[in-house]
N, C-alpha and C positions, 0 to 999 in steps of 0.2 A: 236489671242485670248489670253487673260491672263490666266495663270493657277495658280494663288496665292490663292488657296482655303483657305490655312491655315491662310491667313492674314485677313480673313473676320471677325474673332473674336478678332482681335487686340484691346486692351483697349486704346482709344484715349488719356486718361490721361498719358499713359506711354510715348507717343511720342510728346506730345504738345510742349516740350522744346527741342526737338531733331532736329538738322538740317535736312531739307527735303532730302538732299543727302545721309543721313545715315538711313533714314526710309525705309521700304520695298517699293520696286518699285511698283508705281501705274500704269505706262504705259510702256509697252515694245516697244522699238523703232527700234529694229533690226530683220529683217527677216533673214533666213539662208544665203542669198547671201550677205547682208550687213555685217553680222557676220563673214562670211569667209573673206570678203574683209578687215574687221578691223584687223583680225589676219595676213592676208598676208602683209598688209602695216606695221603692228606693228612689223614684224620680219625681215624687212630688215635692219639688224644691222650690223654696222662696226665691232662690237665685233665678228660676225660670220666670217667676212673677216679675222680678226686677229687670230681666232681660226684655220682656214684653213691654214693660214701662219705658225702657230706653229707646223704643222704636217711634215714640210719638213725634210727629212732625216730619219723619223721614219716609215712612211707607204707608200705603193705604192698608186697610184691614185685610184685603185679599192678598196683597203682597207679603204682609207679615205672616199669614197662615202659610203661604208657600215656602217662605224662608224657613219656617219651623218644620215643615215636612221634609224639605231637602236636608236640613240638619240632622233630623231623626233617621232619615234613610241612611245617610252616611255613617251615623253612630252605630246602626244595626250591622252594616256591612263590616265596620271596623271591629266590632265586638266578636263577630264570627272569625275574622281573620286571626286575632290574637287569642281568643279563647279556644281555639282548636287544640292547642298544645296542652292546656290544662285539662280539657276533657278527655284527650286521648291518653295522657300520661299521669293524670292525677296530681301534678305538681303545682305549687302556688307560684305567683308572679316572681317573688324574689329568687326562687330556684330557677325559673325558666330564663331569667336574665343572665344566668352564669355562662351559657354557651356563647352569648354575644358580648358581654361586658367583663366577664371573669369573677372569680369568687370575691375579690376585693372591689373590683370596679362597679359591682351591682349598688354600691352605696351612693354613686352618683345619680343614677336614674331613680333609685329609691327616695333619695332626698328630694329630687324635683317632683316626684309624685307625692310625697308625704306632705310637703309644706302647703300646697293649695288645699289638700284635704283637711288639714288642721285648721286652717284659716276659715274654710267653709263651716267646718264643724262649730267653731266659736260663733260665727256670724248667725248661723241658723239656729243654734241653741239660744242665743240672745233674743232673736225674733219669737222663737217658740216660748221662751219664758216670759216675753212681754205679753203674749196671748193668754198665758195661764194667769199672769198677774192681773190682767184686765178682767178675767172671769172672776178672780177672787174679790176684785174690787166691786163688781157689779153684785155679786151674790152676797158677800159678807162685809163689804167695806174695808177689806184688809188690802193693803198694797206695800209690797216690799221687793222690788224687782231684783236687787242684788242677791237676796236670799233665795228667791225663787229660781233665779239663774243658776246658782250654785247646786241647789237641790235637783234641778232639771239636768244639768250636766252629769251628776252623779248617777241618776236614774239611767241615762243613756249608757254610760260606761258599764253599769251593772248589768244591763241587758246584753251588751256586747261580749262581756266576760263568759256568757253562757255559750258562746260560739254560734256556729251556723245552725245548730239544732234550735236554739232559741230564736235566731233570726228568722228561720222558716215559718215558725208558727206566728211570730209578730207580723210578718208580711202577708201571710195567708189570711189572717183575720182582718187586717187593714184593708186589703183590696176589695173586700165586700163593700165597704162604705165609700171608698175614694172617689170612684166615678160619679156616683149619685150625688155626693155633696158637692163635687166640682161643678157638675152640670146645674145644680141649684144655685150655686154662687154666681155662675155665669148668667143664669136667667134673671136674678135679682139685679145684678149690675146692668144688664141690657134693658130691662123694664124700668127700673128706677131712675136711670140716667140717659134714657133714649135721646132726649132733646139735646142734652149737653154733648153726648157722644156725636150726634149728627152735626152739631155745630163746629166741633173740633175737626172732624174728618172731611167735611164738605169743601174746605179750602186746600186739602192735601192732595197733590197730584201723584205723589210717590215717585219712584225711580227704579229702574232695572240695573243701575250702575253699582258703584262701589258700596254705597249704604246698604243695598239689598244683599250682596254677597258677604258683606261684613256682618249682616244680621245672622246669616246661616252659620258664620263662624262663631258668633256669640252663643247661639243655642247648641252647636256642636261642642264649643269649648267648655260648657258646663259639665259635660260627660266625657271630655277628653282625658280627665284623671281616671275615670272609671274604665275607659277603653284599654289602656295599657296594663291594667290588672285584671283583665277579664278572666284569666285563668284561675283567679281566686274564687270566682263564682262558678265557672263551667266545670271545675274539678268536683263539684257536688251534683251535677246533673246526671240522672240515671240514664242508662241505655245507650244504644248506638243510634244517636240521632244525626242526620246529615246537616250540611251547612245551610241548605234551603229552609229546612224545618226550624233550625235554631234562629236563623235570621227572621223567620216569620214570628217566632216567640218574641224577640226583641222589638220588632216593629209593633205588633199588637199591644205589647206592654208599655213601650216608651211613648209612641206617638199620641194617642189620645190624651194622656195625662199632660204631657208637654204643651199640646195645643190648648187644652182647658186653662192651664196655669198661665201660659203666655198670653193668651187673649183676656183673660181676667186682668192681669197686670196692665195690659195695653189699654183696655177700655176703662177701667176704674181710675187709672192714673189721668187718662185724658179727660175724664168727667170731673174729677175732684181736684186734680193738680197735686195729689199726695201719693207718693209711691210706697208709703208704709202700710202693708195690708192689716196690721193690727189696728192702727188708727182708723182706717177706712171702714173696716167691718164692725168696729166697736160702735159706729155712729150711723150706719146706713142699713142695717138689716131689718129694722121695723119692729122688732119685739125682743124682749129680754131673753126668751127661751132660744130664738133662732140666733141671737148674737152670741149667746154662750156656746151653742152647738158648733157655730162657725169658727169661733176662736179656739175651741178645743181641738177642732179638726186641724187648724193651722199649727198648733203645738204638736199634735200627734204625727202630722206629716214631717215634721222636722226629726222626730224619733226615727221613722221608718227610713228616712234618706240618710241621716247621720250614721246609724248603726251599720248600715250596709256599705255605704260609699266612702265615709269620712273617718271612721274609726278603724275598720278591719285592715285597709291597705297600709296606713302609716304603722299600725301595730305589728304587721308582718315584717315591715322594714326594720323596726326596732329590734325584733326578735332575731332577725338575720345579721343585722350590723352589730348588735351589742349583746347577743346571746341572752336575751331577756325572756322571762316567762310570759305566756300569753296574757295572763291577768295583770302583771306588772306593766307590760307594754300598753295595754288599753287604758290603765289608770294615768300613765304618763302622758298619753295623747290627750286625755282630758284636762290635765293640768296645763299642757302646752297650748291648748285652745283657748283657755282663759287668759294666758300670758299674751296672746294676740290683741287684747283689749277690744273685743267685738263691739262694745258700746260705742267705740269711736267710729266703727265702720257702718253702723245703722244711722244714716243721716237723710236729710231731705233730698240730697242729690246722690244718694248711694247707687242709684240705678246706672248713672253714667260711669261712675268709678267702677262698679262691679263689672260692666261690659269691658272696660278697658283692661281690668285685671284679668278677666277671663281670656281675652285676646293675648295678652302678654305672656301668661304661663302656657297658653297653647303653643307658643313659638318654641317652647323647650320640650313639651310632651309630643308634638307631631314628630320630631326627629327621633324620639325614643321609639314611637310607633314604627317609623320606617326601618330603623335598625333591626328591631324584632322581627318584622315581617320578612325582610330580606334574608336575615339569617336563617329562619326556620323554613321558609318556603323555597327560596331560591338556592341558597347554599347548602342546606341540609335535606331538602326534599321531605320535610316533615318527619325525618327519622332521627331520634335521639338515643344515645346510649345512656340509659338512666343511671349507670354506675358512674360514668363520667360526670354527670350532673351533680352527684352528691359527694364526689371525692374532691375534697378541698386541697389536696396535695397532688391532684392529678393534672390532666391537660388544660383544664380552665382555671388553673391557679393564678392569682395575681390580677392585673388589669389588662384588658384588651384595648390598647390605645387606639386601634382602628375604630372602635365604636365610640370612644370618647371624642376623637378628632372629628368624626362623622357628625355627632350631635351638635359640636360646637360650630362647625361650618353650617349645617343645616339651621341652626337657631339664628345665626347672624344673617343668613338669607331671608329667613322669615321675618325678622325685625325690619327689613327694608319696607315691607308692606304688612305692618302689624294687624291691620284690619282683616286680612286673610292669612294670618300667620301659620295655622295648622296645614292648610292646603299647600302653601308656598314651600314649606319645608320638606315635603315628602321626597320629591324626585332628587334634589341636590343631596340630601342625606343618603338616600338609597345608593345612589351612583358612587358617592365618595366611600362609603362602607364597602361596597362590592370591590372597588379598585384597591383599596387599602388592605382588605383581606387577602386579595390576590397577590399582592406584591410586597407587603410590609414585612420585614424580617421578624420583627418582635410578635407578629401575629401567627407565627409558624405553629405553635401548639394548638391554637384556636382554629386552625384549618383541619384539625382531626375530625373526621366524620362529614366533611364537606365535599363539594365537587372539586375543590382545589387539592385534596389530599394526595392524589395520585401524582401531582407535580412535585411533591416533596421527595418522591422515590429516588 
């Protein structure tokens, strides 16, 4: 049953020229099981494999597991916090941003969210194409990675064009195989490289200091992009589900997949010295059949992650900022991902580079999260006027400089300790945004509907 009570009074004139994908959701298509499946499939990321590989020499296996658990629990809570708006009002991320950043100002957080997604899309597509190319080489003696990459990218864009209905079935089917194959991959790694793994970790004492907490930021950072556009997903969730139940869905879906992928990356890289999963599993599975199955899984995993996390959000941003159609926006995202030259990103030392990249962009996404949370929960008490949200000439017109200044200050603070960037940014950003919203003259119209509105009287 739909729970979009607030949308009943939406003025149809305000949305008559708005693309249906940006309008409040009229039909919820995901039950709790489908929703959990979508996140389980969407989190099978080669980036997680690389984050695990980056922990070698710093943490023990037990500490690595705990770092993953902490990161995943923070992700689940953050998804609940941001996703409540989308579930309650049925609006996407780019519309949700209007109350805090303004109808023009949304381009700033949209850009900061879209760029990492496009880069990840290109990176993971190249890895997936490499897996498919290896399969073709094993089975048919055919090898042409650039061609396979181009076709693989087009396939993912085509799947995304079908929208969330197509994504729902893709993720539902994939989750049936994900856990079983990941468990088998971990079993093969642990048994085949037991001696090498013991040798590597026998001399590692680990630490509970900065490297440990930096590791939680790395695993959190992979999904910090997904966190701030949580409403793009939650607006499709059926029924009146509370935050505890929703948080449980996120945890059950994200935690096991992240732990499997992270541990496989940690152990297999420690044993072989190679952090490229395609190379590793092309040479270690023991039989042609298992090698092909594993490589196809790696490729399929990139599809489930990219379609949900790395194509949908930047496509919404392009639609909002440049008034593009959904199909055109998704195609452009695919083209831009190739322009990032992912073949230069997948290198022998990519694990360390990806970890730094994740921590760096988290320094900008943490402040956006803080602004959105303070605006929705503290200033507006979870009450939005849906007509204001869609009126581009109304109270949220233009740029809310209070939000822009807040994320700039928060980002600068977080870059002081880039290893903990996401955490460090939250309190400074939230305090600055609250203070500026209360006192800044140019934020007067944005105080409409907030706890500060009475002061304008």
